[in-house]
C-alpha positions in Angstrom: -5.2 9.6 -19.3 -7.5 6.8 -18.0 -9.0 7.7 -14.6 -8.4 5.3 -11.8 -12.0 4.5 -10.8 -11.6 0.9 -9.6 -8.9 -1.1 -7.8 -6.0 -2.6 -9.9 -4.2 -5.6 -8.4 -0.8 -6.9 -9.3 1.5 -9.5 -7.9 5.0 -8.4 -7.1 7.9 -10.5 -5.7 9.8 -8.8 -2.8 12.9 -10.8 -1.6 11.4 -14.0 -2.9 8.0 -13.5 -1.2 4.9 -12.9 -3.3 3.0 -9.7 -2.4 -0.2 -8.2 -3.8 -0.1 -4.5 -4.7 -3.5 -2.8 -4.9 -3.8 0.6 -6.4 -7.2 2.4 -6.0 -8.5 5.9 -6.0 -7.7 6.3 -2.2 -4.1 5.2 -2.4 -2.1 2.0 -2.5 -1.7 -1.1 -0.3 1.0 -3.8 -0.3 0.3 -7.0 1.5 1.7 -10.6 1.6 -0.2 -12.6 -1.0 -3.3 -14.3 0.6 -3.3 -11.9 3.6 -5.6 -8.9 4.2 -3.4 -6.8 6.4 -0.6 -4.9 4.8 1.0 -1.5 4.5 -1.4 1.2 3.1 -0.4 4.6 1.8 -3.0 7.3 0.9 -2.4 9.6 -2.1 -2.8 12.7 0.1 0.0 11.5 2.4 2.3 10.9 -0.5 1.6 14.3 -2.1 2.0 16.2 1.2 5.3 14.5 1.9 3.8 12.6 4.9 4.5 9.2 3.4 7.5 8.4 5.5 5.7 9.4 8.7 2.5 7.5 7.8 4.5 4.3 7.0 6.5 4.7 10.3 3.3 5.1 12.3 1.6 2.2 10.7 4.7 0.0 11.2 4.8 0.9 14.9 1.1 0.0 15.3 1.6 -3.4 13.7 4.5 -4.2 16.0 2.5 -3.4 19.1 
């Protein structure tokens, strides 16, 4: 396996809107292309099963 030691960025279309997916050693982040803010998920949250909780909390903070 190749270690993930630097960020990898890819463009992905979600419902016709371009997004940037960034995968790095800390986790992953999905944001609208050209924007800095987005949804971030740490690997530890994903492994521990806290991914849904982390995403819900982050979503509630962005709506406030």
